[in-house]
C-alpha positions in Angstrom: 8.5 -13.1 9.5 7.2 -10.2 7.4 3.6 -10.8 5.8 2.6 -8.7 2.9 -1.0 -8.5 1.6 -2.8 -6.8 -1.2 -6.6 -6.4 -1.2 -8.4 -7.9 -4.0 -11.9 -6.4 -4.7 -14.8 -8.3 -6.0 -17.3 -5.7 -5.3 -17.8 -5.1 -9.1 -18.1 -8.6 -9.9 -21.1 -11.1 -10.1 -19.5 -13.9 -8.0 -22.6 -16.1 -8.7 -21.5 -16.0 -12.5 -18.6 -18.2 -14.0 -17.4 -15.1 -15.7 -17.3 -13.1 -12.2 -15.5 -16.1 -10.6 -12.9 -16.2 -13.4 -12.4 -12.5 -13.2 -11.8 -12.7 -9.5 -9.5 -15.7 -9.9 -7.4 -13.7 -12.3 -7.1 -10.7 -9.9 -6.1 -13.0 -7.1 -3.3 -14.6 -9.1 -2.0 -11.3 -10.3 -2.0 -9.9 -6.8 -0.2 -13.2 -5.8 2.4 -12.8 -8.3 3.1 -9.2 -7.3 3.4 -10.1 -3.6 5.4 -13.2 -4.0 7.7 -12.0 -6.7 11.6 -12.4 -6.2 14.4 -11.0 -8.2 16.5 -14.2 -7.4 16.7 -16.7 -9.9 17.9 -19.7 -8.3 15.9 -22.9 -7.9 15.1 -22.5 -4.2 14.0 -18.9 -4.6 11.7 -19.7 -7.8 10.2 -22.8 -5.8 9.7 -20.5 -2.7 8.0 -18.0 -5.0 5.7 -20.4 -6.6 4.8 -22.0 -3.3 3.9 -18.5 -2.2 1.7 -17.7 -5.2 0.0 -21.3 -4.7 -0.8 -20.5 -1.1 -2.1 -17.0 -1.9 -4.4 -18.2 -4.6 -5.7 -20.9 -2.3 -6.4 -18.3 0.4 -8.0 -16.2 -2.0 -10.3 -19.0 -3.1 -11.2 -19.8 0.6 -12.1 -16.1 1.2 -14.2 -15.9 -1.8 -16.1 -18.8 -0.8 -16.7 -17.2 2.7 -18.0 -13.9 1.3 
């Protein structure tokens, strides 16, 4: 199984502030959509794409709390 990743920077954000956390969450979601995107339009592909996005966002949140 191939794994694709994108680095999401938070170095310019104040992660202690709600605004910084929100900006980071937006960056993570945008990156997840890019990595998980599929051109297929069937239900199974769309479900897999959404599952991928959900997992990537959860991983991004977990990484942010460890930083």
